[in-house]
C-alpha positions, 0 to 999 in steps of 0.5 A: 652117336648122340643122335637119340633117332639114330641110336633108336633106330640102330637099337630097332635094327639089332634086335631085328637081324639078330631075332629074325626067322627065329624064336626067343630062347631067354630061358634056355641060353640066359640066367637071368631070372625075369626079375630083379629087384634092387634098393635105390642106392644099392648096385646090381649085377644083371648076368648073361651068361653064354655057352656057345660061340658067339660073333655078335652081342648087344646090351639094351635098356628098352631101346637104348643100346648099352653096349654092343661087344666091348663098345659102350654106347651108354653115357652113364658112367654108373653102368659098366661092363663086367665081363665080355667073353666066350661064356659070360656077357654082364654088366653093372650098374653102380647107385641105382637111381628109379629111373634105372627101373625098367627092361634090359635085354642081353641079345646076342649071335652064336652059331648063326643062331639069334638069341634074347634074353629079358630082364625087368629091373624093379627099383624098391624105395623105403618109406619116408615120410617126406612132410608133416604138421609141426607141433600145435597148440589151440584152444579147447574146442577148436579143429585140428588138422594134421598131415604127413606126407611120405613117398616110396616104391611100393606106394606106402601106407601112412597110419596115426598112432594116438600115444595115449590110447594106441588107437590107429587111423589110416591115411595122411590127414588126420582131423580131430573136431572140437578138440578136448583136453583128453586129447591133447597128446603125441600123435604119431605117424607112420609110413611103411611099405614093406621094403624097410623097417617103418618110417616114423615122426611125431607130432605134439599137440597142445589144448590150452584150457581155463584154470579148474580147480580141483583141489582145496579143503578146509583145515584146521590149526593149532595156535603156535604150530604151523599150517598150510592151505593147499589149492590145485588147479588144472590148467594150459598154459599154467594158472597163476595163483593169488590169495585174498582173506574173507575181507578181499585183503591180498594176502601176502608173505610175511614171518609167520605166512609165506606164499610157494606158488609151484606148476599146478599148485599154491601153498598158504604155508602158515609157520606160528598160526595166531588168531589173526590168521583164522577165518576165510582164504580164497584161492583165485587161478587165471590164465589167459583164457579164464579164471577159477576161484575156490574158498576154504577155512584155516580155523581153530579145531572144533570151531566148525564143529560147533557151527554144523551143531548149531545148523543142525539144530536149526534145521531141527526147529524149522522141519518140526514148525512144518511138520505141524503145519502141515498137520495142522492143515490136515484136521481142517480137510 
């Protein structure tokens, strides 16, 4: 019985002999539903109940013979006969595989009348992600292409979710053109086919950009007191900081001045302000993509106000001269 051709011929012969001259009455003599759905890896019992005395009976999967009576024809150890008596002729399939999906037929002869019961076994597979983009680091302005491949039965849907904004995009592929720093975030791929809870995984997208100084201002300081100059810069990768005096000398730490660099900012800490500390300081922030700088003053209280008054007075004189000249020109006209 190892020849596939012989087995198929024999299966066809069984069906012909048992069904010859009779119609199919599966609903009347069997209790199998039209379809049975099972998850891959689970077990299932296909029951064929009989309420009459039978002389011949068999189980077939498509044209393959599984059992003829108690004789097993299938070589698959997962398929076993549960019962074989005058009221029940059922088989059991352990650890169901996708290849088990298909039509099954329970056929028997009772009181010289052939009976056939059909059932279709549907094997479902929970949706799962089998391949997804790795975390990616790109420069601002470049294009990003992410992919998320999933399998399952029935065919699963694939959705991309932006963690920052919560927006959804359908499809296995996600394209971001000319990415901006605001789009640096986690992108979550979600696949679902309704069989089991969704499968989901994240891709971290890092966007690199040059430093941009966001916080700097002039600071008043009293002699003998403490003072702080702050320079904050946003950058990816994080910026390196350097400080310079107005005469372009690098600022170095000493017993009255300390430089403290943190992830996104740099601090100039004056522990005992002296006359030599007053002046203009320039913060220089850089990474491999570029640099940015900003200047700020450490001044004695009142010094900038005086400068501002002088500037205001100078501007007033200029305005007065301009008005006088305009009036003279108009009188000539």
